[in-house]
C-alpha positions as CSV (number, residue, x, y, z in Angstrom):
1,M,-9.0,-10.1,3.1
2,G,-7.8,-10.7,-0.4
3,Y,-4.8,-9.9,-2.6
4,I,-2.9,-6.7,-1.8
5,F,-1.6,-4.3,-4.5
6,D,1.6,-2.5,-3.8
7,A,1.0,1.1,-4.7
8,I,4.3,2.6,-3.5
9,N,7.0,1.7,-6.0
10,Q,8.0,5.2,-7.1
11,P,11.2,7.3,-7.2
12,E,12.6,7.6,-3.7
13,P,13.0,10.8,-1.8
14,D,16.6,11.9,-1.1
15,R,15.9,12.0,2.6
16,P,13.0,11.7,5.1
17,G,10.4,14.4,4.8
18,E,10.8,15.1,1.1
19,P,8.7,12.5,-0.8
20,A,9.0,12.5,-4.6
21,A,6.3,13.3,-7.1
22,L,4.2,10.4,-8.3
23,P,5.5,9.0,-11.6
24,P,3.6,7.0,-14.3
25,T,2.7,3.4,-13.3
26,G,5.5,0.9,-13.3
27,D,5.3,-2.6,-14.6
28,G,8.0,-4.7,-13.1
29,P,8.4,-6.4,-9.7
30,P,10.1,-4.5,-6.9
31,P,13.8,-5.1,-6.3
32,P,14.8,-7.6,-3.5
33,D,15.5,-6.3,-0.1
34,A,19.0,-5.0,-0.1
35,P,21.3,-5.9,2.8
36,D,21.5,-3.4,5.5
37,A,24.7,-1.4,6.1
38,Q,24.9,-1.4,9.9
39,D,25.9,-4.5,11.9
40,G,22.8,-4.6,14.1
41,P,20.2,-2.7,16.0
42,P,20.7,-0.8,19.2
43,E,19.6,-2.3,22.4
44,S,15.8,-2.9,22.5
45,L,13.5,-0.8,24.6
46,S,10.7,-3.3,24.4
47,I,9.4,-5.7,27.0
48,G,8.0,-9.2,26.7
49,A,9.2,-12.4,25.0
50,P,12.6,-12.3,23.2
51,P,12.5,-12.5,19.4
52,P,13.5,-15.6,17.5
53,D,17.1,-15.8,16.3
54,E,16.7,-17.1,12.7
55,N,16.6,-14.9,9.6
56,G,13.6,-14.6,7.3
57,P,10.0,-15.4,8.1
58,P,9.6,-17.1,11.5
59,T,7.7,-20.3,12.0
60,P,5.8,-19.5,15.2
61,L,4.8,-22.1,17.8
62,D,1.1,-22.6,18.3
63,A,1.5,-21.9,22.0
64,D,3.1,-18.6,21.3
65,I,0.3,-17.2,19.2
66,L,-2.8,-18.3,21.1
67,G,-5.3,-15.5,21.1
68,V,-3.7,-13.8,18.0
69,D,-6.2,-13.0,15.3
70,D,-5.6,-15.4,12.3
71,R,-5.7,-12.4,9.9
72,L,-2.3,-11.3,11.2
73,V,-0.9,-13.6,8.6
74,A,2.7,-12.3,8.8
75,L,2.7,-14.0,12.3
76,T,0.2,-16.8,12.1
77,E,1.0,-18.0,8.6
78,P,4.5,-16.5,7.7
79,Q,5.1,-19.0,4.8
80,G,1.8,-18.2,3.2
81,L,0.8,-16.2,0.1
82,M,-0.6,-13.2,2.0
83,A,2.5,-12.9,4.1
84,E,4.5,-12.7,0.9
85,E,2.2,-9.9,-0.3
86,Y,3.2,-7.8,2.7
87,R,6.8,-8.5,2.1
88,A,6.4,-7.2,-1.4
89,I,4.9,-4.0,0.0
90,R,7.8,-3.8,2.5
91,T,10.3,-4.2,-0.4
92,G,8.6,-1.3,-2.2
93,L,8.9,1.0,0.8
94,L,12.5,0.1,1.3
95,A,13.2,0.8,-2.4
96,R,11.3,4.1,-2.2
97,W,13.5,5.3,0.7
98,K,16.7,3.9,-0.7
99,Q,17.2,1.6,2.3
100,Q,17.3,4.7,4.6
101,R,16.5,4.3,8.3
102,H,14.4,6.2,10.8
103,I,11.4,6.6,8.6
104,V,7.9,7.3,9.9
105,H,5.0,5.8,8.0
106,T,1.3,6.7,8.7
107,I,-1.4,4.2,7.7
108,T,-5.0,5.4,7.2
109,S,-8.1,4.9,5.1
110,A,-10.9,7.0,3.7
111,T,-13.6,5.2,5.6
112,P,-13.9,2.5,8.4
113,Q,-13.5,-1.2,7.7
114,E,-10.9,-0.9,4.9
115,G,-8.3,-3.0,6.6
116,K,-5.9,-0.3,7.9
117,T,-5.2,-1.8,11.3
118,L,-4.6,-5.3,10.0
119,T,-2.3,-3.8,7.3
120,S,-0.4,-1.7,9.9
121,L,0.3,-4.8,12.1
122,N,1.0,-7.2,9.2
123,L,3.4,-4.7,7.6
124,G,5.1,-4.0,10.9
125,L,5.5,-7.8,11.4
126,S,7.0,-8.0,7.9
127,F,9.5,-5.2,8.6
128,A,10.4,-6.9,11.9
129,E,11.6,-9.9,10.1
130,L,14.7,-7.8,9.0
131,R,17.2,-8.6,11.8
132,T,19.2,-5.4,11.4
133,R,16.2,-3.1,11.5
134,R,14.1,-2.2,14.4
135,T,10.4,-1.6,13.9
136,I,7.6,-0.3,16.1
137,V,3.8,0.0,15.3
138,V,1.9,2.7,17.2
139,E,-1.8,2.5,17.7
140,A,-3.0,6.1,17.2
141,D,-6.6,5.2,16.6
142,L,-7.6,6.2,20.1
143,R,-11.4,6.1,19.4
144,I,-11.7,2.4,18.5
145,P,-8.4,0.7,19.5
146,Q,-8.1,-2.9,18.3
147,F,-4.5,-4.0,19.0
148,Q,-5.4,-5.6,22.3
149,N,-8.0,-7.9,20.7
150,L,-6.1,-8.6,17.6
151,L,-2.9,-9.6,19.5
152,G,-4.5,-11.2,22.5
153,L,-2.9,-8.6,24.8
154,P,-3.8,-8.0,28.5
155,E,-4.7,-4.5,29.6
156,S,-1.6,-2.4,29.8
157,D,-0.1,1.1,29.5
158,G,-0.1,2.6,26.1
159,L,-0.3,5.7,24.0
160,V,-3.1,7.4,25.9
161,P,-1.5,7.0,29.4
162,L,1.8,8.0,27.9
163,L,0.5,11.2,26.3
164,E,-1.3,12.1,29.5
165,G,1.9,11.7,31.6
166,E,0.7,8.6,33.5
167,C,3.5,6.3,32.4
168,E,7.0,6.3,30.9
169,L,7.9,5.2,27.3
170,N,9.4,1.9,28.4
171,S,6.3,0.7,30.1
172,A,4.1,1.7,27.1
173,I,6.1,-0.5,24.7
174,Q,5.4,-4.2,24.3
175,R,7.0,-7.0,22.2
176,V,4.7,-9.0,20.0
177,R,5.1,-12.7,20.8
178,S,7.2,-14.8,18.5
179,S,8.4,-11.7,16.6
180,R,10.9,-8.8,16.7
181,L,8.1,-6.3,16.5
182,D,7.6,-3.7,19.2
183,I,4.2,-2.0,19.6
184,I,2.6,0.8,21.6
185,P,-1.1,0.0,22.0
186,A,-3.6,2.7,22.7
187,G,-3.9,1.6,26.3
188,R,-7.5,2.8,26.5
189,R,-10.0,4.9,24.5
190,A,-9.6,8.6,24.4
191,N,-12.9,9.3,22.5
192,D,-13.5,13.1,22.4
193,R,-10.0,13.8,23.7
194,A,-8.3,12.1,20.8
195,V,-7.6,15.2,18.7
196,Q,-6.4,17.1,21.7
197,L,-3.9,14.4,22.6
198,L,-2.7,13.8,19.1
199,S,-2.2,17.5,18.3
200,G,-0.3,18.3,21.5
201,A,3.5,18.6,21.9
202,G,3.6,15.2,23.5
203,L,3.0,13.2,20.3
204,A,5.5,15.3,18.3
205,E,8.1,14.6,20.9
206,L,7.2,10.9,21.0
207,V,7.5,10.6,17.2
208,K,10.9,12.3,17.4
209,K,12.2,9.8,20.0
210,L,10.8,6.8,18.2
211,R,12.4,8.0,14.9
212,Q,15.8,8.1,16.6
213,Q,15.4,4.7,18.2
214,Y,13.7,2.7,15.4
215,D,14.4,2.3,11.7
216,H,10.7,2.1,10.9
217,V,7.8,3.7,12.9
218,I,4.4,2.7,11.6
219,I,1.4,4.6,13.0
220,D,-2.1,3.3,12.7
221,T,-4.7,6.2,12.5
222,P,-8.5,6.5,12.2
223,P,-10.2,7.0,8.8
224,V,-9.3,10.5,7.4
225,V,-12.5,11.6,5.7
226,E,-14.5,12.3,8.9
227,L,-11.8,12.8,11.5
228,A,-8.8,15.1,11.8
229,D,-6.6,12.5,13.6
230,A,-4.9,11.0,10.5
231,G,-4.0,14.4,9.0
232,I,-2.4,15.6,12.3
233,V,-0.3,12.4,12.6
234,G,0.5,12.3,8.9
235,A,2.0,15.8,9.1
236,L,4.6,14.4,11.5
237,S,5.4,11.5,9.1
238,D,7.6,10.9,6.1
239,D,4.8,9.3,4.1
240,V,1.2,8.3,4.4
241,V,-0.2,5.1,2.9
242,L,-3.9,5.0,2.2
243,I,-5.8,1.7,2.5
244,A,-8.9,1.1,0.3
245,R,-11.0,-2.0,-0.3
246,M,-11.2,-3.0,-3.9
247,N,-14.6,-2.7,-5.6
248,R,-16.0,-1.1,-2.4
249,T,-14.3,2.3,-1.8
250,P,-15.7,4.8,-4.3
251,R,-13.2,6.8,-6.3
252,P,-14.5,10.2,-5.0
253,L,-13.8,9.1,-1.4
254,I,-10.2,8.2,-2.3
255,E,-9.7,11.5,-4.0
256,Q,-11.3,13.3,-1.1
257,A,-9.0,11.5,1.4
258,I,-6.0,12.5,-0.6
259,R,-7.1,16.1,-0.7
260,I,-7.6,16.2,3.0
261,L,-4.2,14.7,3.7
262,S,-2.6,17.1,1.3
263,S,-4.3,20.0,3.2
264,Y,-2.4,18.9,6.3
265,N,0.9,18.7,4.4
266,A,0.8,14.9,4.9
267,P,2.7,13.3,2.0
268,V,0.6,10.6,0.4
269,A,2.9,7.8,-1.0
270,G,0.1,5.7,-2.5
271,V,-2.7,3.2,-2.0
272,I,-2.8,-0.4,-0.9
273,G,-5.9,-2.1,-2.2
274,T,-7.3,-4.8,0.0
275,D,-10.0,-7.5,-0.3
276,Y,-9.1,-8.2,-3.9
277,R,-10.9,-11.2,-5.3
278,Q,-8.6,-13.4,-7.4
279,P,-10.2,-14.4,-10.8
280,R,-10.4,-18.1,-11.1
281,R,-8.5,-18.1,-14.4
282,R,-5.4,-16.7,-12.7
283,K,-3.1,-19.1,-10.9
284,L,-3.2,-18.8,-7.1
285,Y,0.5,-18.9,-6.7
286,R,1.0,-15.6,-8.6
287,Y,1.8,-12.9,-6.1
288,G,0.1,-9.5,-6.1
289,Y,3.1,-7.7,-7.2
290,G,3.2,-9.7,-10.4
291,Y,0.1,-7.8,-11.5
292,G,1.9,-4.5,-11.6
293,Y,2.0,-1.5,-9.3
294,R,-1.0,0.7,-8.8
295,Y,-0.5,4.3,-7.7
296,Y,-3.4,6.1,-6.1
297,N,-4.4,8.0,-9.3
298,S,-4.4,4.7,-11.3
299,Y,-6.2,2.8,-8.6
300,A,-8.9,5.5,-8.2
301,Q,-9.7,5.1,-11.9
302,A,-10.1,1.3,-11.4
303,A,-12.0,1.6,-8.1
C-alpha cells in the first residue's frame, strides 16, 4: 500500500444526512483536529482489553499486537508516515462535518482488492485515537469477511448472528487490542443471504443505535459495481468514501461506481487513492496531504 490522497476536504454539510456539493479542488493542508466540546465519551459497550490512557498515537506493545496484520499501520506503526496519512484523512472528515458527532461513514470500492477493508480499519484506528470520541467499525462485507484474519481474532459473534437474532449487540462488539476502537466483525459468511440481511429492518435499526452511541460509525462494504450491498448500506449513511488504487482502477469504473451509489441516494464524499508510488525525486517525509486534495472528479481524470 502506498501514499494516500485525502479526497474529502470540501464544504461541510450543516447536519448529518445533507452532504454539500463538490467544490473545485483545494490546495492547502487540512485544518488541525479541533478540540472536542464534550468532556468525555459515554460508558463503553465494548468488550476486551481496556484502551491505553495516553493522548495521541499509541505505542503498542509487541505482545499486544501479535497476530495483527502489519498493514494496519495505525496500530502496528502509529508513529510512521502511513499512520500520519490516515490522520490527515481523519482531519478532512472532521472538518467536513464541522466536528459534529454521530456520523455514519460507508467505505467501499469499485472493484475488489482496492484496499477498502484496510482503509476502514486504519481510519477507524485513527479516529479511535481521539479520546473524547467513540468510534466503531462494522464489517458489512458478509461475503468475504477479513476482520478476523487481519486482527488475529478468535471466532466470535458478529454482524451476521446479530442480524439473524442469534446474539445481542453487546456480545457482537469487540475491542481491538491496544486501542480504543470497537468493532463488529461479520461473525461468519452470509454469501447469498447478504443482500437480504443488509436490506432488512435489522440493519437500519442497528445503524440507528450505533449512531446514538458512537461519534463515528465506519462501515466496510463489498465493491459496489457488481454487488448491491454497498448501495444499500450507503443509503443509511451520512457519506460514502470510495477507495481506488492509483494507476490501476480505470476512470470509467470510478464513474460507474459513483453513478451506482447515487442511484441508491448514497452521498459520495470523495475518493481515497491507494497504492500510490512516490517518485524518487520527492522527499519521503512529505505527507500525502501536502500534494493537494483530489476530489473524485479530479482523481478520475488522473486515473
